[in-house]
C-alpha positions as a Python dict, from the first residue, in 0.01 Angstrom:
ca = {
    (1, 'R'): (0, 0, 0),
    (2, 'T'): (-147, -261, -224),
    (3, 'K'): (-174, -276, -599),
    (4, 'F'): (-546, -209, -562),
    (5, 'N'): (-470, 120, -386),
    (6, 'D'): (-246, 224, -673),
    (7, 'F'): (-508, 116, -927),
    (8, 'A'): (-780, 306, -738),
    (9, 'G'): (-565, 619, -745),
    (10, 'I'): (-501, 583, -1117),
    (11, 'L'): (-873, 538, -1187),
    (12, 'W'): (-962, 836, -968),
    (13, 'N'): (-713, 1060, -1149),
    (14, 'L'): (-823, 936, -1490),
    (15, 'G'): (-1191, 991, -1407),
    (16, 'L'): (-1122, 1339, -1276),
    (17, 'F'): (-917, 1422, -1586),
    (18, 'V'): (-1197, 1309, -1820),
    (19, 'V'): (-1461, 1503, -1625),
    (20, 'L'): (-1252, 1821, -1626),
    (21, 'I'): (-1169, 1797, -1997),
    (22, 'L'): (-1533, 1742, -2091),
    (23, 'G'): (-1642, 2028, -1865),
    (24, 'A'): (-1385, 2262, -2016),
    (25, 'T'): (-1493, 2161, -2366),
    (26, 'L'): (-1858, 2230, -2288),
    (27, 'G'): (-1764, 2563, -2131),
    (28, 'I'): (-1560, 2675, -2430),
    (29, 'K'): (-1838, 2569, -2668),
    (30, 'Y'): (-2086, 2766, -2457),
    (31, 'M'): (-1875, 3082, -2461),
    (32, 'F'): (-1836, 3087, -2839),
    (33, 'S'): (-2181, 2969, -2947),
    (34, 'S'): (-2492, 3146, -3069),
    (35, 'V'): (-2813, 3173, -2868),
    (36, 'E'): (-2966, 2860, -3025),
    (37, 'E'): (-2649, 2659, -2967),
    (38, 'K'): (-2633, 2777, -2605),
    (39, 'A'): (-2976, 2624, -2546),
    (40, 'S'): (-2864, 2286, -2679),
    (41, 'I'): (-2543, 2301, -2475),
    (42, 'K'): (-2745, 2377, -2161),
    (43, 'S'): (-2961, 2072, -2230),
    (44, 'S'): (-2648, 1857, -2255),
    (45, 'M'): (-2528, 1979, -1916),
    (46, 'T'): (-2777, 1760, -1727),
    (47, 'P'): (-2631, 1429, -1852),
    (48, 'Y'): (-2281, 1569, -1794),
    (49, 'I'): (-2357, 1654, -1430),
    (50, 'I'): (-2531, 1320, -1369),
    (51, 'G'): (-2242, 1132, -1531),
    (52, 'T'): (-1990, 1327, -1325),
    (53, 'V'): (-2168, 1242, -1001),
    (54, 'I'): (-2194, 874, -1098),
    (55, 'I'): (-1832, 840, -1211),
    (56, 'L'): (-1672, 1027, -921),
    (57, 'G'): (-1913, 875, -668),
    (58, 'A'): (-1844, 520, -783),
    (59, 'L'): (-1468, 577, -786),
    (60, 'T'): (-1481, 735, -440),
    (61, 'I'): (-1678, 443, -297),
    (62, 'W'): (-1442, 194, -458),
    (63, 'K'): (-1135, 379, -332),
    (64, 'I'): (-1276, 391, 22),
    (65, 'L'): (-1357, 20, 11),
    (66, 'V'): (-1010, -69, -116),
    (67, 'E'): (-846, 135, 161),
    (68, 'F'): (-1079, -10, 423),
    (69, 'M'): (-1021, -366, 308),
    (70, 'G'): (-645, -301, 294),
    (71, 'D'): (-655, -202, 661),
    (72, 'L'): (-835, -524, 751),
    (73, 'I'): (-588, -751, 574),
}
């Protein structure tokens, strides 16, 4: 294992933690909000989902590349 593998794992876990915390926060806000607030929370879900896909996708690609390059070296 290289230091890049460890760093990739740390970034993956940190990204997942941030995504889960933000998702839980949005969910709790949604449960305890009024009808008007629910509409605004629903509109903020689109950037959340897009951001989640970008963050986790980029980290996954980077982690795969680091593992692949580690096998080549």
